N, CA, C and O of each residue as an XYZ file, in Angstrom:
676
protein
N      -8.247      0.803    -21.842
C      -8.376     -0.748    -21.556
C      -7.473     -0.948    -20.194
O      -6.380     -0.440    -19.942
N      -8.249     -1.826    -19.411
C      -7.431     -2.102    -18.076
C      -6.907     -3.629    -18.386
O      -7.517     -4.395    -19.133
N      -5.780     -3.933    -17.755
C      -5.163     -5.296    -17.826
C      -4.873     -5.564    -16.460
O      -4.725     -4.661    -15.637
N      -4.784     -6.829    -16.178
C      -4.488     -7.237    -14.905
C      -3.196     -8.603    -14.944
O      -3.067     -9.340    -15.921
N      -2.572     -8.681    -14.021
C      -1.527     -9.908    -13.922
C      -1.585    -10.131    -12.432
O      -2.230     -9.458    -11.628
N      -0.771    -11.238    -12.164
C      -0.724    -11.740    -10.723
C       0.692    -11.864    -10.503
O       1.442    -12.164    -11.431
N       1.192    -11.608     -9.088
C       2.339    -11.591     -8.700
C       2.411    -12.536     -7.523
O       1.652    -12.354     -6.572
N       3.246    -13.499     -7.527
C       3.144    -14.605     -6.302
C       4.069    -14.033     -5.360
O       5.157    -13.559     -5.688
N       3.556    -14.092     -4.010
C       4.307    -13.707     -2.980
C       4.256    -14.959     -2.202
O       3.210    -15.371     -1.700
N       5.589    -15.667     -2.085
C       5.643    -16.816     -1.379
C       6.851    -16.676     -0.350
O       8.021    -16.630     -0.730
N       6.465    -16.614      0.979
C       7.211    -16.601      1.971
C       7.139    -17.712      3.096
O       6.233    -18.542      3.013
N       7.951    -17.771      4.039
C       7.802    -18.800      4.961
C       6.499    -18.868      5.778
O       6.069    -19.873      6.344
N       5.905    -17.579      5.750
C       4.669    -17.398      6.611
C       3.523    -17.482      5.970
O       2.522    -17.905      6.549
N       3.498    -17.062      4.577
C       2.287    -17.074      3.897
C       2.533    -17.277      2.491
O       3.704    -17.179      2.125
N       1.600    -17.556      1.591
C       1.813    -17.760      0.188
C       0.437    -16.965     -0.326
O      -0.710    -17.248      0.019
N       0.783    -16.050     -1.108
C      -0.510    -15.342     -1.568
C      -0.227    -14.760     -2.953
O       0.926    -14.686     -3.375
N      -1.185    -14.387     -3.591
C      -0.889    -13.583     -4.832
C      -1.417    -12.190     -4.740
O      -2.512    -11.928     -4.243
N      -0.709    -11.428     -5.171
C      -1.180     -9.859     -5.563
C      -1.555     -9.613     -6.944
O      -0.899     -9.879     -7.951
N      -2.816     -9.012     -6.846
C      -3.357     -8.839     -8.224
C      -3.263     -7.534     -8.459
O      -3.720     -6.744     -7.633
N      -2.694     -7.123     -9.548
C      -2.121     -6.129    -10.103
C      -2.841     -5.743    -11.158
O      -2.887     -6.540    -12.096
N      -3.542     -4.512    -11.276
C      -4.512     -4.035    -12.497
C      -3.969     -2.603    -12.732
O      -3.803     -1.771    -11.839
N      -3.722     -2.429    -14.005
C      -3.090     -1.300    -14.570
C      -3.950     -0.812    -15.937
O      -4.674     -1.635    -16.498
N      -3.846      0.440    -16.399
C      -4.320      0.646    -17.571
C      -3.066      1.103    -18.522
O      -1.970      0.695    -18.136
N      -3.079      1.726    -19.456
C      -1.761      1.884    -20.305
C      -0.877      2.881    -19.663
O       0.293      2.948    -20.041
N      -1.330      3.687    -18.702
C      -0.696      4.760    -17.972
C      -0.306      4.772    -16.561
O       0.573      5.491    -16.083
N      -1.148      3.777    -15.823
C      -1.014      3.881    -14.436
C      -1.404      2.612    -13.788
O      -2.293      1.847    -14.163
N      -0.534      2.472    -12.645
C      -1.116      1.305    -11.795
C      -2.364      1.746    -11.177
O      -2.402      2.871    -10.680
N      -3.389      0.985    -11.152
C      -4.722      1.174    -10.664
C      -4.864      0.516     -9.301
O      -5.255      1.204     -8.358
N      -4.531     -0.957     -9.110
C      -4.715     -1.618     -7.954
C      -3.658     -2.562     -7.716
O      -3.277     -3.283     -8.639
N      -3.112     -2.637     -6.497
C      -2.525     -3.693     -5.961
C      -3.025     -4.185     -4.813
O      -2.815     -3.544     -3.783
N      -3.860     -5.544     -4.751
C      -4.526     -6.111     -3.607
C      -4.221     -7.373     -3.625
O      -3.861     -7.885     -4.685
N      -4.305     -8.096     -2.485
C      -4.258     -9.571     -2.456
C      -5.354    -10.345     -2.800
O      -6.479     -9.937     -2.510
N      -5.184    -11.483     -3.419
C      -6.081    -12.314     -4.056
C      -7.428    -12.569     -3.245
O      -8.491    -12.808     -3.818
N      -7.282    -12.495     -1.796
C      -8.510    -12.647     -1.065
C      -9.370    -11.435     -0.756
O     -10.459    -11.496     -0.187
N      -8.697    -10.180     -1.243
C      -9.523     -8.928     -1.167
C     -10.780     -9.134     -1.946
O     -10.784     -9.719     -3.030
N     -11.865     -8.636     -1.367
C     -13.379     -8.708     -2.018
C     -13.273     -7.812     -3.440
O     -13.965     -8.077     -4.423
N     -12.394     -6.817     -3.400
C     -12.249     -5.869     -4.566
C     -11.847     -6.820     -5.762
O     -12.213     -6.470     -6.884
N     -11.296     -7.719     -5.658
C     -10.781     -8.846     -6.702
C     -12.012     -8.910     -7.511
O     -11.999     -8.559     -8.690
N     -13.017     -9.322     -6.956
C     -14.451     -9.837     -7.672
C     -14.619     -8.593     -8.748
O     -15.253     -8.911     -9.753
N     -14.213     -7.404     -8.705
C     -14.571     -6.617     -9.736
C     -13.613     -6.623    -10.937
O     -13.771     -5.936    -11.946
N     -12.691     -7.401    -10.736
C     -11.603     -7.496    -11.812
C     -11.794     -8.592    -12.844
O     -10.965     -8.777    -13.735
N     -13.065     -9.425    -12.692
C     -13.270    -10.690    -13.526
C     -13.287    -10.273    -14.979
O     -12.870    -11.049    -15.838
N     -13.685     -9.250    -15.239
C     -13.838     -8.893    -16.991
C     -12.458     -8.234    -17.418
O     -12.257     -7.948    -18.598
N     -11.624     -8.029    -16.546
C     -10.304     -7.261    -16.805
C      -9.402     -8.387    -17.606
O      -9.267     -9.545    -17.210
N      -8.888     -7.915    -18.644
C      -8.092     -8.828    -19.623
C      -6.676     -9.174    -18.880
O      -5.909     -8.332    -18.411
N      -6.499    -10.538    -18.875
C      -5.095    -10.919    -18.223
C      -4.137    -10.695    -19.491
O      -4.240    -11.290    -20.564
N      -3.195     -9.729    -19.161
C      -2.311     -9.346    -20.178
C      -1.009     -8.542    -19.212
O      -1.220     -8.125    -18.074
N       0.102     -8.449    -19.792
C       1.105     -7.625    -19.215
C       1.523     -6.561    -20.004
O       2.027     -6.831    -21.094
N       1.380     -5.113    -19.573
C       1.723     -4.025    -20.343
C       3.009     -3.457    -19.651
O       3.510     -4.104    -18.732
N       3.477     -2.454    -19.995
C       4.499     -1.724    -19.395
C       4.442     -1.508    -17.973
O       5.304     -1.935    -17.205
N       3.423     -0.842    -17.615
C       3.176     -0.426    -16.224
C       3.172     -1.714    -15.305
O       3.583     -1.644    -14.146
N       2.683     -2.925    -15.868
C       2.577     -3.977    -14.955
C       3.883     -4.535    -14.896
O       4.265     -4.990    -13.818
N       4.667     -4.571    -15.945
C       6.129     -4.884    -15.892
C       6.886     -4.283    -14.933
O       7.607     -4.846    -14.110
N       6.643     -2.811    -15.109
C       7.494     -2.077    -13.977
C       6.980     -2.569    -12.494
O       7.749     -2.910    -11.595
N       5.709     -2.550    -12.406
C       5.284     -2.985    -11.229
C       6.032     -4.293    -10.635
O       6.468     -4.371     -9.487
N       6.086     -5.069    -11.388
C       6.493     -6.566    -10.971
C       7.969     -6.352    -10.550
O       8.443     -6.841     -9.525
N       8.748     -5.477    -11.545
C      10.110     -5.428    -11.173
C      10.191     -4.586     -9.847
O      11.122     -4.910     -9.108
N       9.432     -3.626     -9.440
C       9.465     -3.125     -8.297
C       9.323     -4.086     -7.206
O      10.091     -4.019     -6.246
N       8.296     -5.085     -7.274
C       8.073     -6.118     -6.261
C       9.065     -7.014     -6.072
O       9.323     -7.396     -4.931
N       9.817     -7.510     -7.252
C      10.978     -8.186     -7.204
C      11.964     -7.591     -6.105
O      12.440     -8.206     -5.151
N      12.176     -6.180     -6.472
C      13.322     -5.643     -5.819
C      12.979     -5.642     -4.420
O      13.748     -6.110     -3.580
N      11.852     -5.136     -4.125
C      11.092     -4.994     -2.727
C      11.244     -6.302     -2.027
O      11.771     -6.322     -0.915
N      10.835     -7.356     -2.574
C      10.955     -8.599     -1.848
C      12.283     -9.210     -1.545
O      12.460    -10.215     -0.857
N      13.178     -8.504     -2.124
C      14.714     -9.022     -2.025
C      15.270     -8.268     -0.710
O      16.309     -8.596     -0.137
N      14.441     -7.230     -0.327
C      14.843     -6.542      0.788
C      15.491     -5.230      0.351
O      16.081     -4.592      1.223
N      15.450     -4.733     -0.938
C      15.780     -3.575     -1.708
C      14.827     -2.427     -1.437
O      13.667     -2.670     -1.108
N      15.269     -1.198     -1.563
C      14.519     -0.199     -1.568
C      13.977      0.671     -2.903
O      14.282      1.823     -3.212
N      13.120     -0.211     -3.556
C      12.807      0.314     -5.020
C      11.963      1.446     -4.958
O      11.121      1.617     -4.076
N      12.220      2.325     -6.024
C      11.517      3.589     -6.132
C      10.337      3.250     -7.221
O      10.403      2.488     -8.186
N       9.280      4.019     -6.786
C       8.110      3.857     -7.900
C       8.343      4.670     -9.002
O       8.218      5.886     -8.854
N       8.658      4.215    -10.074
C       9.000      5.055    -11.157
C       7.937      4.955    -12.325
O       8.250      4.944    -13.515
N       6.745      4.888    -11.882
C       5.539      4.820    -12.790
C       4.348      5.458    -11.977
O       4.342      5.451    -10.746
N       3.329      6.015    -12.747
C       2.410      6.830    -11.967
C       1.350      5.763    -11.209
O       0.946      4.704    -11.688
N       1.053      6.259    -10.061
C      -0.098      5.401     -9.233
C      -1.465      6.249     -9.344
O      -1.477      7.475     -9.451
N      -2.459      5.545     -9.311
C      -3.876      5.969     -9.407
C      -4.042      7.045     -8.041
O      -3.729      6.867     -6.864
N      -4.621      8.133     -8.677
C      -5.017      9.081     -7.746
C      -6.575      8.695     -7.298
O      -7.332      8.070     -8.040
N      -6.930      9.160     -5.984
C      -8.332      8.889     -5.711
C      -9.078     10.211     -5.929
O      -8.473     11.214     -6.308
N     -10.489     10.206     -5.671
C     -11.137     11.281     -5.762
C     -11.365     12.093     -4.461
O     -12.108     13.072     -4.385
N     -10.571     11.524     -3.357
C     -10.677     12.080     -1.946
C      -9.217     12.676     -1.766
O      -8.195     11.991     -1.808
N      -9.269     14.285     -1.524
C      -8.204     14.996     -1.273
C      -7.367     14.544     -0.026
O      -6.136     14.569     -0.031
N      -8.065     14.159      0.970
C      -7.322     13.521      2.219
C      -6.633     12.466      1.856
O      -5.448     12.482      2.189
N      -7.076     11.400      1.176
C      -6.618     10.206      0.791
C      -5.333     10.491     -0.143
O      -4.277      9.949      0.183
N      -5.362     11.185     -1.107
C      -4.381     11.662     -1.836
C      -3.152     12.200     -1.127
O      -2.000     11.803     -1.303
N      -3.517     13.069     -0.376
C      -2.326     13.721      0.607
C      -1.805     12.798      1.565
O      -0.596     12.808      1.798
N      -2.634     11.934      2.199
C      -2.140     10.987      3.057
C      -1.140     10.081      2.374
O       0.002      9.818      2.752
N      -1.748      9.673      1.352
C      -0.912      8.533      0.341
C       0.615      9.242      0.128
O       1.686      8.704      0.409
N       0.452     10.386     -0.358
C       1.682     10.996     -0.750
C       2.646     11.252      0.438
O       3.852     11.371      0.221
N       2.109     11.344      1.748
C       2.818     11.484      2.859
C       3.335      9.929      3.184
O       4.485      9.760      3.588
N       2.640      9.063      3.033
C       3.160      7.631      3.204
C       4.519      7.316      2.351
O       5.385      6.543      2.761
N       4.587      7.997      1.150
C       5.675      7.695      0.412
C       6.882      8.308      0.848
O       7.966      7.945      0.390
N       6.762      9.355      1.833
C       8.034      9.925      2.583
C       8.477      9.093      3.782
O       9.518      9.423      4.350
N       7.831      8.120      4.185
C       8.147      7.151      5.284
C       9.512      6.238      4.412
O       9.377      5.531      3.413
N      10.651      6.502      5.081
C      11.628      5.703      4.457
C      11.516      4.001      4.612
O      10.966      3.484      5.584
N      12.009      3.366      3.710
C      12.162      1.955      3.783
C      12.838      1.538      5.019
O      13.918      2.060      5.295
N      12.344      0.696      5.757
C      12.862      0.228      7.094
C      12.451      1.054      8.258
O      12.912      0.766      9.363
N      11.576      2.119      8.115
C      11.209      2.659      9.117
C       9.544      2.767      9.316
O       8.751      2.540      8.402
N       9.187      3.129     10.587
C       7.722      3.040     10.783
C       7.356      4.441     11.277
O       8.245      5.205     11.655
N       5.992      4.815     11.282
C       5.525      5.909     12.071
C       4.200      5.365     12.784
O       3.964      4.157     12.789
N       3.466      6.157     13.298
C       2.352      5.812     14.028
C       1.247      6.604     13.531
O       1.529      7.515     12.752
N      -0.030      6.401     13.866
C      -1.143      6.906     13.491
C      -1.122      8.441     13.824
O      -1.200      9.328     12.973
N      -1.021      8.605     14.980
C      -0.909      9.981     15.727
C       0.108     10.959     15.090
O      -0.226     12.120     14.855
N       1.190     10.553     14.846
C       2.143     11.379     14.292
C       1.831     11.753     12.848
O       2.015     12.903     12.450
N       1.320     10.708     11.998
C       1.010     10.974     10.729
C      -0.213     11.992     10.720
O      -0.267     12.957      9.957
N      -1.134     11.685     11.605
C      -2.398     12.671     11.552
C      -1.914     14.054     11.947
O      -2.365     15.019     11.330
N      -1.054     14.230     12.903
C      -0.279     15.641     13.329
C       0.220     16.094     11.883
O      -0.243     17.135     11.416
N       1.038     15.437     11.247
C       1.630     15.965      9.964
C       0.630     16.407      9.047
O       0.758     17.461      8.424
N      -0.546     15.513      8.911
C      -1.680     15.878      8.065
C      -2.361     17.089      8.525
O      -2.761     17.915      7.705
N      -2.521     17.248      9.799
C      -3.040     18.642     10.350
C      -2.204     19.679     10.102
O      -2.791     20.670      9.669
N      -0.955     19.792     10.238
C      -0.054     20.796     10.007
C      -0.303     21.281      8.489
O      -0.371     22.461      8.147
N      -0.430     20.131      7.613
C      -0.472     20.557      6.250
C      -1.808     21.094      5.949
O      -2.026     21.683      4.890
N      -2.657     20.920      6.797
C      -4.004     21.563      6.446
C      -4.752     20.490      5.810
O      -5.746     20.911      5.220
N      -4.587     19.285      5.752
C      -5.441     18.232      4.861
C      -6.482     17.647      5.891
O      -7.529     17.141      5.488
N      -6.187     17.724      7.160
C      -7.032     16.913      8.380
C      -7.326     17.859      9.527
O      -6.474     18.383     10.245
N      -8.685     18.017      9.611
C      -8.978     18.728     10.716
C      -9.738     18.062     11.774
O      -9.811     16.838     11.664
N     -10.321     18.605     12.778
C     -11.028     17.738     13.828
C      -9.916     17.032     14.573
O      -9.963     15.803     14.520
N      -8.940     17.569     15.245
C      -7.781     16.713     15.753
C      -8.434     15.531     16.709
O      -7.805     14.474     16.678
N      -9.451     15.555     17.441
C      -9.902     14.749     18.374
C      -9.992     13.287     17.866
O      -9.794     12.306     18.582
N     -10.325     13.251     16.500
C     -10.583     12.082     15.785
C      -9.501     11.683     14.699
O      -9.604     10.685     13.986
N      -8.425     12.607     14.661
C      -7.455     12.446     13.584
C      -6.963     11.035     13.611
O      -7.152     10.339     12.614
N      -6.385     10.575     14.594
C      -5.716      9.150     14.227
C      -6.632      8.178     13.865
O      -6.217      7.297     13.111
N      -7.855      8.136     14.254
C      -8.965      7.322     13.873
C      -9.299      7.477     12.252
O      -9.467      6.553     11.456
N      -9.344      8.798     12.006
C      -9.593      9.322     10.578
C      -8.425      8.820      9.789
O      -8.699      8.464      8.643
N      -7.204      8.721     10.162
C      -6.026      8.405      9.301
C      -6.222      6.887      9.095
O      -6.078      6.431      7.961
N      -6.546      6.074     10.133
C      -6.692      4.591     10.007
C      -7.974      4.232      9.088
O      -7.959      3.176      8.456
N      -9.163      5.169      9.006
C      -9.981      5.048      7.965
C      -9.455      5.110      6.492
O      -9.717      4.307      5.595
N      -8.676      6.202      6.421
C      -8.019      6.432      5.008
C      -7.118      5.278      4.643
O      -7.224      4.708      3.557
N      -6.170      4.913      5.617
C      -5.487      3.850      5.273
C      -6.028      2.529      4.921
O      -5.481      1.874      4.034
N      -7.090      2.074      5.566
C      -8.073      0.946      5.389
C      -8.501      0.924      3.839
O      -8.762     -0.156      3.308
N      -8.568      2.114      3.130
C      -9.070      2.246      1.811
C      -7.959      2.126      0.687
O      -8.258      2.186     -0.505
N      -6.675      1.956      1.130
C      -5.577      1.920      0.269
C      -5.615      0.686     -0.725
O      -5.635     -0.433     -0.213
N      -5.624      0.774     -1.814
C      -5.728     -0.318     -2.789
C      -4.557     -0.440     -3.607
O      -4.516     -1.133     -4.624
N      -3.621      0.226     -3.165
C      -2.212      0.206     -3.889
C      -1.114     -0.524     -2.756
O      -0.066      0.010     -2.391
N      -1.529     -1.637     -2.374
C      -0.602     -2.288     -1.178
C       0.755     -2.296     -1.675
O       1.077     -2.572     -2.830
N       1.539     -1.972     -0.718
C       3.032     -2.033     -1.027
C       3.610     -0.979     -1.596
O       4.575     -0.396     -1.104
N       2.981     -0.629     -2.810
C       3.312      0.647     -3.390
C       3.246      1.931     -2.634
O       4.155      2.760     -2.613
N       1.992      2.044     -1.954
C       1.722      3.045     -1.133
C       1.864      2.397      0.288
O       0.905      1.786      0.760
N       3.127      2.526      1.028
C       3.571      1.589      2.153
C       2.614      2.046      3.521
O       3.145      2.488      4.540
N       1.146      1.872      3.384
C       0.443      2.064      4.528
C       0.777      0.871      5.505
O       0.082      0.924      6.519
N       1.611     -0.134      5.472
C       2.050     -1.059      6.338
C       3.130     -0.535      7.384
O       3.364     -1.077      8.465
N       3.768      0.643      6.871
C       4.707      1.347      7.749
C       4.141      2.196      8.898
O       4.852      2.821      9.685
N       2.766      2.164      8.927
C       2.067      2.954      9.983
C       1.558      1.839     11.131
O       0.817      0.882     10.905
N       2.046      2.149     12.198
C       1.686      1.254     13.361
C       0.997      2.089     14.569
O       0.918      3.318     14.560
N       0.561      1.348     15.499
C      -0.021      2.062     16.896
C       0.999      2.588     17.564
O       2.142      2.130     17.540
N       0.552      3.801     18.336
C       1.398      4.586     19.131
C       2.295      3.725     20.052
O       3.462      4.026     20.305
N       1.656      2.623     20.536
C       2.362      1.809     21.521
C       3.128      0.480     20.738
O       3.630     -0.478     21.326
N       3.089      0.641     19.589
C       3.982     -0.365     18.774
C       3.086     -1.504     18.276
O       3.551     -2.373     17.538
N       1.825     -1.510     18.666
C       0.927     -2.596     18.114
C       0.880     -2.433     16.461
O       1.025     -1.327     15.940
N       0.694     -3.471     15.799
C       0.515     -3.421     14.522
C      -0.697     -2.795     13.903
O      -0.703     -2.210     12.820
N      -1.906     -3.007     14.840
C      -3.215     -2.461     14.184
C      -3.596     -3.018     12.959
O      -3.125     -4.147     12.824
N      -4.355     -2.596     11.909
C      -5.096     -3.196     10.939
C      -4.190     -2.908      9.538
O      -3.440     -1.939      9.419
N      -4.414     -3.968      8.474
C      -3.858     -3.873      7.381
C      -4.831     -4.542      6.425
O      -5.427     -5.536      6.841
N      -5.089     -4.051      5.029
C      -5.880     -4.647      4.242
C      -5.407     -5.921      3.860
O      -6.285     -6.710      3.511
N      -4.265     -6.311      3.839
C      -3.760     -7.515      3.404
C      -3.575     -8.495      4.495
O      -3.181     -9.631      4.229
N      -3.889     -8.050      5.960
C      -3.864     -8.970      6.893
C      -2.771     -8.647      7.834
O      -1.687     -8.264      7.392
N      -2.981     -8.775      9.102
C      -1.966     -8.437     10.067
C      -0.566     -9.324      9.898
O       0.563     -8.859     10.049
N      -0.836    -10.494      9.605
C       0.385    -11.388      9.577
C       1.274    -11.035      8.402
O       2.494    -11.188      8.462
N       0.604    -10.525      7.250
C       1.208     -9.948      6.052
C       2.094     -8.508      6.502
O       3.279     -8.369      6.197
N       1.464     -7.681      7.121
C       2.058     -6.483      7.510
C       3.182     -6.787      8.497
O       4.224     -6.134      8.428
N       3.022     -7.753      9.417
C       4.116     -8.147     10.371
C       5.358     -8.691      9.519
O       6.498     -8.300      9.769
N       5.083     -9.616      8.494
C       6.171    -10.201      7.743
C       6.781     -9.124      6.909
O       7.999     -9.135      6.732
N       5.956     -8.099      6.329
C       6.763     -7.036      5.576
C       7.819     -6.186      6.422
O       8.971     -5.974      6.044
N       7.295     -5.754      7.555
C       8.032     -5.063      8.554
C       9.176     -5.784      9.227
O      10.262     -5.228      9.388
N       8.912     -7.136      9.658
C       9.921     -7.859     10.331
C      10.970     -8.532      9.344
O      12.101     -8.693      9.802
N      10.758     -8.882      8.233
C      11.281     -9.662      7.295
C      11.853     -9.021      6.240
O      12.976     -9.355      5.863
N      11.130     -7.986      5.610
C      11.345     -7.430      4.394
C      12.243     -6.139      4.693
O      13.332     -5.866      4.188
N      11.530     -5.429      5.619
C      12.038     -4.142      5.857
C      12.918     -4.039      7.217
O      13.626     -3.060      7.453
N      12.825     -4.905      7.891
C      13.550     -5.006      9.115
C      13.271     -3.734     10.144
O      14.163     -3.203     10.806
N      11.966     -3.366     10.159
C      11.798     -2.119     10.707
C      11.244     -2.213     12.078
O      11.171     -1.258     12.852
N      10.808     -3.583     12.366
C      10.570     -3.936     13.905
C      11.007     -5.000     14.459
O      10.786     -5.210     15.652
């Protein structure tokens, strides 16, 4: 059975809710309330289980500017490139950023990504599908020239996370 809960993110720049969805063993989704994916969760029971409690504790620490560790399972996708890329994102330290080109080169070196002429674009496409926002830190990936580029939660959220929470830019 799947369960959901809400986590209020209130900052001087925005006020949004993160919608967290988990089953008994795994955090399945972490998206903002304005994400179209939330429409799929209308039948999910509102209840807090151990995974959701741990996820909320992680977020409490994160939004205090600490560097929490994910100590519970995150949903794997059916796409090997996505899984490998998301795993690599977990290696980007709190308070640091990388760029799409560098991440693409890492993925090419590991054999997870081919066709180097489109690699940065492909990485951007993979990151746009991340539905475990903040837990899989795709917000730490920026453009080669320092531009913030896209973020599923919105550029203003990405900017806030990097400037005010992680002090990375």
